C-alpha positions as CSV (number, residue, x, y, z in Angstrom):
1,X,305.5,81.1,58.6
2,X,302.0,79.4,57.8
3,X,300.9,75.7,58.6
4,X,300.3,73.6,55.6
5,X,297.0,71.7,55.9
6,X,295.5,69.4,53.3
7,X,291.7,68.8,52.5
8,X,290.6,66.2,49.9
9,X,286.9,66.1,49.0
10,X,285.9,63.0,47.1
11,X,282.4,63.2,45.1
12,X,281.6,60.1,43.8
13,X,280.7,59.4,40.1
14,X,280.7,62.9,38.6
15,X,281.0,63.1,34.9
16,X,283.5,65.5,33.5
17,X,281.6,66.2,30.3
18,X,278.7,67.8,32.3
19,X,280.4,70.2,34.6
20,X,280.7,73.0,32.3
21,X,276.7,72.9,31.9
22,X,276.2,73.0,35.7
23,X,276.1,75.7,38.4
24,X,279.1,74.7,40.4
25,X,280.5,78.1,41.7
26,X,283.0,76.5,44.2
27,X,284.3,74.0,42.2
28,X,284.8,76.9,39.4
29,X,286.6,79.1,42.0
30,X,289.2,76.4,42.9
31,X,289.8,75.8,39.2
32,X,290.5,79.5,38.4
33,X,292.9,79.6,41.4
34,X,294.6,76.4,40.4
35,X,293.5,73.7,37.7
36,X,291.0,71.4,36.6
37,X,292.6,68.3,34.9
38,X,290.8,65.1,33.5
39,X,292.0,61.6,34.7
40,X,291.9,58.7,32.4
41,X,291.4,55.5,34.4
42,X,294.0,52.9,33.3
43,X,293.0,49.8,31.5
44,X,294.0,47.7,34.6
45,X,291.5,49.4,36.9
46,X,288.0,48.5,37.0
47,X,285.7,51.6,36.8
48,X,284.2,51.0,40.1
49,X,284.4,53.0,43.3
50,X,286.4,50.6,45.4
51,X,289.4,50.3,43.1
52,X,289.5,53.9,42.1
53,X,289.2,55.3,45.7
54,X,291.8,53.0,46.9
55,X,294.1,54.2,44.5
56,X,293.3,57.8,45.1
57,X,294.1,57.6,48.7
58,X,296.9,55.1,48.9
59,X,298.8,56.6,45.9
60,X,299.2,53.1,44.3
61,X,297.3,51.2,41.7
62,X,295.4,47.9,41.7
63,X,298.3,45.8,41.3
64,X,299.7,47.0,44.7
65,X,296.8,47.8,46.8
66,X,294.8,44.8,45.6
67,X,291.3,46.3,45.6
68,X,289.5,44.9,42.5
69,X,285.8,45.7,43.4
70,X,283.3,47.2,45.7
71,X,284.2,44.6,48.0
72,X,287.6,45.3,49.4
73,X,288.5,41.5,50.2
74,X,292.1,40.5,49.2
75,X,293.5,44.0,49.6
76,X,297.1,44.8,50.7
77,X,296.1,48.0,52.8
78,X,298.4,46.9,55.4
79,X,301.4,47.2,53.1
80,X,299.9,50.2,51.2
81,X,297.8,52.2,53.7
82,X,295.8,55.2,52.9
83,X,297.4,58.7,53.3
84,X,295.4,59.5,56.4
85,X,296.6,56.5,58.2
86,X,300.3,56.6,57.2
87,X,300.6,60.2,58.0
88,X,298.9,59.5,61.6
89,X,301.1,56.3,62.1
90,X,304.4,57.1,60.8
91,X,304.6,61.0,60.9
92,X,302.4,62.1,64.0
93,X,300.0,64.0,62.0
94,X,296.5,64.4,62.9
95,X,294.0,63.2,60.3
96,X,290.3,63.2,59.9
97,X,288.0,61.4,57.5
98,X,284.3,61.5,57.3
99,X,281.6,59.7,54.8
100,X,278.9,57.2,54.6
101,X,279.8,54.5,52.4
102,X,280.5,51.7,54.6
103,X,283.5,49.9,53.1
104,X,285.4,53.0,53.0
105,X,285.1,53.5,57.0
106,X,284.2,50.2,58.6
107,X,285.0,46.6,58.7
108,X,282.5,45.7,56.2
109,X,282.6,44.3,52.6
110,X,286.4,43.6,53.1
111,X,286.8,47.3,54.4
112,X,287.8,49.6,55.9
113,X,289.9,51.4,53.3
114,X,290.7,54.1,55.8
115,X,292.4,51.9,58.5
116,X,293.4,54.0,61.1
117,X,293.1,57.8,60.7
118,X,293.5,60.1,63.7
119,X,289.6,60.9,63.8
120,X,286.5,59.1,61.8
121,X,283.1,60.2,61.4
122,X,280.8,57.8,59.7
123,X,277.3,58.4,59.1
124,X,275.1,55.5,57.6
125,X,272.5,56.6,55.2
126,X,268.9,55.1,56.4
127,X,268.5,53.3,53.1
128,X,270.0,52.9,49.7
129,X,267.9,55.7,47.9
130,X,268.9,59.2,46.4
131,X,267.0,61.1,49.0
132,X,268.6,59.1,52.1
133,X,272.0,59.4,50.5
134,X,271.3,63.3,50.1
135,X,270.6,63.4,53.9
136,X,273.5,61.3,54.5
137,X,276.0,63.7,52.6
138,X,274.3,66.6,54.5
139,X,274.9,65.0,57.8
140,X,278.4,64.3,56.9
141,X,279.2,67.8,55.7
142,X,277.6,69.1,58.9
143,X,279.9,67.0,60.7
144,X,283.1,67.9,58.8
145,X,282.3,71.7,58.9
146,X,282.1,71.3,62.7
147,X,285.4,69.7,63.0
148,X,287.4,71.5,60.5
149,X,285.8,74.7,61.5
150,X,286.7,74.2,65.1
151,X,290.4,75.2,64.8
152,X,291.4,71.6,65.8
153,X,294.9,70.9,64.7
154,X,294.1,68.7,61.7
155,X,297.0,68.2,59.2
156,X,295.0,66.4,56.5
157,X,291.3,65.3,56.1
158,X,289.1,63.6,53.5
159,X,285.4,64.0,53.2
160,X,283.5,61.6,51.0
161,X,280.2,62.7,49.3
162,X,278.3,59.8,47.5
163,X,274.8,61.2,46.8
164,X,275.7,61.9,43.0
165,X,276.7,58.4,42.3
166,X,273.7,56.9,43.9
167,X,271.3,59.1,41.9
168,X,273.0,58.2,38.5
169,X,272.5,54.6,39.6
170,X,268.8,55.0,40.3
171,X,267.8,57.8,37.8
172,X,270.5,58.1,35.2
173,X,272.3,61.1,34.1
174,X,269.5,63.3,33.7
175,X,268.0,66.5,35.7
176,X,268.0,64.8,39.0
177,X,271.6,63.8,38.6
178,X,272.7,67.2,37.5
179,X,271.1,68.7,40.5
180,X,272.9,66.4,42.7
181,X,276.1,67.6,41.3
182,X,275.1,71.2,42.2
183,X,274.0,70.3,45.5
184,X,277.5,68.5,46.1
185,X,279.1,71.8,45.1
186,X,277.3,73.6,47.7
187,X,278.5,71.3,50.3
188,X,281.8,71.7,49.0
189,X,281.4,75.5,49.5
190,X,280.4,74.9,53.2
191,X,283.6,73.1,53.9
192,X,285.6,75.8,52.0
193,X,283.8,78.4,54.4
194,X,284.8,76.2,57.5
195,X,288.4,76.4,56.3
196,X,288.3,80.3,56.1
197,X,286.5,80.8,59.4
198,X,289.2,78.6,61.6
199,X,290.5,80.6,64.4
200,X,293.8,80.3,63.2
201,X,292.9,80.6,59.3
202,X,295.6,83.5,58.6
203,X,298.3,81.2,60.0
204,X,297.4,78.2,57.7
205,X,297.9,77.4,54.1
206,X,295.5,74.9,52.8
207,X,295.7,72.6,49.8
208,X,292.3,71.8,48.7
209,X,291.8,68.8,46.2
210,X,288.6,67.6,44.8
211,X,288.3,64.4,42.9
212,X,285.9,62.1,41.6
213,X,286.5,58.3,41.0
214,X,284.7,57.4,37.8
215,X,282.0,58.5,35.3
216,X,278.7,57.2,34.3
217,X,276.8,56.0,31.2
218,X,273.9,58.3,30.2
219,X,271.5,55.7,31.5
220,X,273.5,55.3,34.6
221,X,275.9,52.8,35.7
222,X,279.7,52.2,35.4
223,X,282.3,49.4,35.4
224,X,282.8,49.3,31.7
225,X,285.3,50.7,29.3
226,X,283.5,53.5,27.7
227,X,285.0,57.0,27.7
228,X,282.1,58.2,29.9
229,X,283.1,55.7,32.5
230,X,286.8,55.8,32.5
231,X,287.0,59.7,32.5
232,X,287.3,61.2,35.9
233,X,289.0,64.5,36.9
234,X,290.8,66.2,39.7
235,X,290.7,70.0,40.9
236,X,293.2,71.4,43.0
237,X,294.2,74.7,44.6
238,X,296.6,75.8,47.2
239,X,300.5,76.7,47.7
240,X,302.4,76.2,44.5
241,X,299.5,75.4,42.4
242,X,298.9,78.2,39.8
243,X,296.7,78.4,36.7
244,X,299.9,79.2,34.7
245,X,301.6,76.1,35.8
246,X,299.3,72.9,35.5
247,X,300.3,69.3,35.2
248,X,300.5,67.9,31.5
249,X,298.5,64.9,32.8
250,X,297.2,63.3,36.0
251,X,296.5,60.0,37.5
252,X,294.4,59.1,40.5
253,X,297.5,58.1,42.4
254,X,298.7,61.5,42.3
255,X,296.4,62.9,45.0
256,X,297.7,61.1,47.8
257,X,301.6,61.8,46.5
258,X,300.6,65.5,46.5
259,X,299.2,65.3,49.9
260,X,302.4,64.1,51.3
261,X,304.3,66.6,49.5
262,X,302.2,69.5,50.5
263,X,302.7,68.6,54.1
264,X,306.5,68.6,53.5
265,X,306.5,64.6,53.9
266,X,309.1,62.9,51.9
267,X,307.9,59.7,50.8
268,X,310.2,56.8,52.0
269,X,311.6,54.8,48.8
270,X,310.0,51.8,50.3
271,X,306.5,53.2,49.9
272,X,306.8,52.6,46.1
273,X,304.1,55.2,45.3
274,X,303.1,55.1,41.9
275,X,301.6,58.7,42.0
276,X,303.7,61.9,41.7
277,X,303.0,65.2,43.3
278,X,301.2,67.7,41.0
279,X,303.9,69.2,38.6
280,X,303.5,72.7,39.9
281,X,304.5,71.9,43.3
282,X,307.0,69.2,42.1
283,X,309.0,72.0,40.3
284,X,309.1,74.3,43.4
285,X,310.4,71.6,45.8
286,X,312.7,69.7,43.4
């Protein structure tokens, strides 16, 4: 009997249309074992990090969680908490989050989005520049590798990488942006290696979900209604997820819903999640 575990890796601002052109072997491996699916951000959700990440980790849309911009003021996260907080508070699960964008993790700008996971690792970038964010993501990855690879009993984890998005804002979606995506993929590879090298890896069954929040215009920037900005994506691999049985369509809210299902947690009807577990696993557990 294996123990189910979940790792969600959020890579901010990665355009779907560029992935086939880039060297991303770790995303490719997960896709080959599971799926890569586009996500169309609905018309009610601004194509900004705050609302999109809130939907991803709470499993509900903006009408419920109340996050409408990169300031999280006015949110309803007390009613619709993120999956790491709800799992820890209501189900006694051990959860871990790591990253460097302050509103996700600290009481700043209306945050935090992650209100009470079991364990938190926040790394502040030394300044708001692409090189500083690369350093930040590298430190975040190193800390996540240390924690995940230690064999600590962690049921669900979320790791946030922000350098790709910052690079696009400063430099557009040219060579530097594409290199930043490839670097993020290498960091993903380090996280996957940490899972494989855990002391009890043979007794664990990991679901790995990689997700982006929004796209970018060619010149860099988002928040508008263009196809480039409104197209996100989800890559997933793990128990019950097979290339032959992929969902017909996905929404950001499905990430949290699938995390619950992968751990055998049946959402209380009062949670009123907007997301659903990915179709392949939903069929197996129906």
